[in-house]
C-alpha positions as CSV (number, residue, x, y, z in Angstrom):
1,M,59.4,47.0,4.0
2,E,57.5,49.2,6.8
3,K,58.1,47.6,10.3
4,S,55.1,46.3,11.9
5,T,53.3,48.5,14.6
6,K,50.5,46.0,15.1
7,V,50.4,43.3,18.1
8,V,48.1,40.7,19.2
9,T,48.7,40.0,22.8
10,G,48.9,37.0,24.9
11,K,46.5,36.8,27.6
12,V,45.5,39.9,29.3
13,R,43.0,41.3,31.8
14,F,40.4,44.1,30.7
15,S,39.7,47.2,32.5
16,Y,37.6,50.3,32.1
17,V,35.7,48.2,29.2
18,E,34.1,50.9,26.8
19,V,33.5,48.7,23.6
20,F,29.9,48.4,22.9
21,Q,29.1,51.9,23.6
22,P,31.9,54.8,22.4
23,R,32.4,57.5,25.8
24,A,33.7,60.9,25.8
25,M,36.5,61.1,28.5
26,E,35.9,64.9,29.0
27,E,33.1,67.5,28.3
28,G,33.5,68.3,24.4
29,Q,35.7,65.4,23.5
30,T,34.9,63.1,20.7
31,P,33.1,59.6,22.2
32,K,35.8,57.3,21.4
33,Y,35.9,53.1,22.2
34,S,38.5,52.4,24.8
35,V,39.8,49.6,26.9
36,S,42.7,49.4,29.4
37,I,44.6,46.6,28.9
38,I,46.5,44.7,31.9
39,I,49.5,42.7,31.0
40,P,51.4,40.4,33.4
41,K,54.7,41.3,33.6
42,K,55.6,37.5,33.7
43,D,54.1,37.6,29.7
44,K,57.5,38.6,28.1
45,K,56.6,37.6,24.8
46,T,53.7,40.1,24.7
47,L,55.5,43.1,26.4
48,A,58.7,42.2,24.1
49,K,56.1,42.3,21.0
50,I,54.8,45.9,22.2
51,E,58.1,47.3,22.9
52,E,59.3,46.6,19.5
53,A,56.2,47.8,18.2
54,I,56.8,51.1,19.9
55,E,60.2,51.4,18.9
56,N,59.0,50.9,15.2
57,V,56.6,53.9,15.6
58,I,59.7,55.9,17.1
59,E,62.2,54.7,14.5
60,A,59.5,56.1,11.6
61,N,59.1,59.1,13.4
62,K,62.6,59.9,14.3
63,A,62.6,63.8,12.6
64,K,59.9,64.6,14.8
65,F,60.8,62.2,18.1
66,T,64.4,63.4,18.4
67,K,66.5,66.2,18.6
68,N,70.3,66.0,18.2
69,G,70.0,62.6,17.7
70,K,68.4,62.0,21.1
71,R,65.1,60.6,22.2
72,L,62.8,63.4,23.3
73,S,63.0,63.0,26.9
74,S,59.4,64.5,27.0
75,L,58.0,61.8,24.5
76,Q,54.7,60.0,25.9
77,L,54.8,56.5,25.9
78,P,51.3,54.3,26.0
79,L,53.3,51.3,28.2
80,R,53.3,52.0,32.0
81,D,53.9,50.0,35.1
82,G,51.2,49.2,37.3
83,D,53.1,49.1,40.6
84,E,54.7,52.5,39.7
85,D,51.9,54.7,37.8
86,E,50.6,56.8,40.7
87,R,46.9,56.1,39.3
88,K,47.4,52.4,39.4
89,S,49.8,51.5,42.1
90,D,47.0,50.9,45.1
91,D,44.8,49.0,42.6
92,P,45.6,45.0,43.1
93,A,44.5,44.4,39.5
94,Y,47.3,46.2,38.1
95,A,50.0,44.6,40.6
96,N,53.1,43.1,38.9
97,A,51.5,43.8,35.4
98,M,52.4,46.5,32.4
99,F,49.2,48.2,31.1
100,L,48.2,50.5,28.2
101,N,44.9,52.6,27.1
102,A,43.6,51.6,23.5
103,K,40.9,53.7,21.8
104,S,39.4,53.9,18.7
105,N,36.9,55.9,17.0
106,R,36.0,52.6,15.0
107,K,33.9,49.9,17.2
108,P,35.9,47.2,17.7
109,G,35.1,43.7,16.8
110,V,34.7,41.6,20.3
111,V,34.4,37.9,20.0
112,D,34.4,34.6,22.3
113,E,36.9,31.8,22.2
114,D,35.1,30.3,19.3
115,L,35.7,33.7,17.1
116,N,31.7,34.1,17.7
117,P,30.6,37.6,18.2
118,I,29.6,38.9,21.5
119,L,26.6,41.2,21.7
120,E,25.9,41.8,25.2
121,A,28.2,44.3,27.3
122,S,27.4,41.9,30.4
123,E,29.5,39.3,28.6
124,F,32.6,41.3,28.4
125,Y,33.3,43.2,31.1
126,S,36.3,44.7,33.3
127,G,37.9,41.7,35.0
128,C,37.5,39.6,32.2
129,Y,40.6,37.8,30.4
130,G,41.2,37.7,26.4
131,R,43.5,39.0,24.0
132,A,43.7,41.9,22.3
133,S,44.5,43.2,18.6
134,I,46.3,46.6,19.0
135,S,48.1,49.0,16.8
136,F,50.6,51.8,17.7
137,Y,50.9,55.2,16.2
138,G,52.8,58.7,16.5
139,F,51.3,62.0,17.6
140,D,52.7,65.2,17.5
141,K,49.7,67.5,18.9
142,N,49.6,70.9,20.6
143,G,53.3,70.1,21.8
144,N,52.6,66.8,22.9
145,K,54.4,64.1,21.0
146,G,54.7,60.6,21.4
147,V,53.2,56.8,20.7
148,A,49.5,56.0,21.2
149,C,47.7,52.6,20.9
150,S,44.9,51.9,18.7
151,L,42.4,49.4,19.5
152,N,41.5,46.9,16.8
153,N,39.9,43.8,17.8
154,L,39.3,41.7,21.1
155,Q,38.8,38.1,22.3
156,K,37.2,36.9,25.6
157,L,39.3,33.6,27.1
158,E,37.6,33.5,30.2
159,D,35.5,35.0,33.1
160,G,37.2,36.8,35.8
161,E,36.3,39.0,39.1
162,P,34.4,41.8,37.4
163,L,36.8,44.8,38.5
164,G,35.2,48.3,39.8
165,S,32.8,48.7,43.0
166,M,29.7,47.2,41.1
167,S,27.9,45.3,44.1
168,S,24.9,42.8,43.6
169,P,21.4,42.9,44.7
170,E,22.3,40.5,46.6
171,S,25.0,41.8,48.5
172,D,23.1,45.2,49.0
173,F,19.6,43.8,50.2
174,G,20.4,40.0,51.4
175,D,21.0,40.9,55.1
176,D,18.6,43.8,55.5
177,L,15.5,43.0,57.0
178,M,14.7,46.6,57.7
């Protein structure tokens, strides 16, 4: 029996939300749906499920991912530490958390707590909290080998402080009387 590579997380926080319209990360790339999933380090259950799924992918790709019986040191893994990653270490949203980025060519299902579809981008945003259904798979492309994370579906559980540099019209213009 093939070991599971699919994980449904506990409560996580979402960032860099691109789940209603696909976006190309660089010029010439295929647009994809994507989200950064921020997992609190204290959520040992979710982290254990993710680590097990990653190990299952590595085991299934043993021939590609090992040399002389040892795992390749250059193997790229999706789960990273928000306190140690140089791009996230100054971001308070990633403090005391692990994170991974999930992408898909297919639009993910996005639902609320009662499983009703969320259709408005303003309702599911960077900073809200919820659960994610993700799958892990191996890749071997252009000399790069590793495990990547595919986005299946998302469930919003609660609102959170929006992440990013968006300001409100009230804060931009409220005190300015010209």
